[in-house]
N, C-alpha and C positions, 0 to 999 in steps of 0.2 A: 427325280420328282424332289424327292430330298433333299440332293444335293444341289440342284435348282432357285430351290427355295431359300436354302442356306446361303446358296451365292446371292439371291437380290436382300438377304438381310443385312449378310456382310458388307456390297459397295450399297448399297441405299444408307445405311449405320439403322435400320428399322427397330424403333421398340416395338414390347410386345402390346400394343396399344393397338399401333401402326400395320402389324401383320396381321389380326385380327379382323381389323376395318378392309385391310384384302379381302381379307377373306370373307368376307360381307359381302362384297363387294362385286365377288365375284360369284358368289350365292345366287345373291339376287338376280343378278343377269338373267340368270343358268334358269332359275325359277319364271321370270315373264318369260322368260324367251327359252326355252331347253331346245331348239334348232340352233343357235348358237355355237352350243355344246359339237366340238368337231377332234379329230386327235392331233392335228394338226393347231388348235385355236386357245388351246389350254391354255400356255405356254402365253405368247402371248398378251391372253387378257390376263394373266396375272402379273403379269411385266408393267399392265397399264395401270393398275388394281393398285397393286407399289407403290408406281411413282401418283396417282392420286393419292392414295392412303400420306402420304409421307408429306406430300403439297399442302394439302386438308389441315394435317394436323401444323405444321408446321410454321405455314404461316400468320401474321397479326391478322386481324380484323383489321378493315380498313374505316375509318372513323370517314363523316360527311366533310366535314371540312378541310379532307385532305384530299375532296374528291371537287367542293366547292372552287374552290381558281380555276384551274383545267378549264372545265365546264363557260367558264365568264373570259376565257381571254379570245384573246380577237382568232381569228383564224387565217395567218397570211403562212401562207406556202411564196418561203423565201426562192424557189427552182425552179418559181415558174413566171416570167414578168406579166405584168399587167397589160392586154390587149391596148394598142392606141385608140387613142379617140377615131367615132365617126369621121370622117369629112362630109362638109359642108355638102349639101342637095344628094348626096346619097341612102338610096334607097337602104333602108334594113327592115 
């Protein structure tokens, strides 16, 4: 397990704070849901926690000004053609 943690730290270039956060995430899951602890589940859980810890600590905050323009952009599907207009006298 020690070598696995060292491999994750090296590959993700994790800081000590990120590693502590990953351990805290795994510990919290095991406290809230003790039945999730299996022999083959701890390594994938630690891998996922390391990804979450790295992502949350390295990504910047998203401001409202970055979200607002896409929300108000018109919804256009360039790959779909508009439906043809109904014919006169056709029942819709």
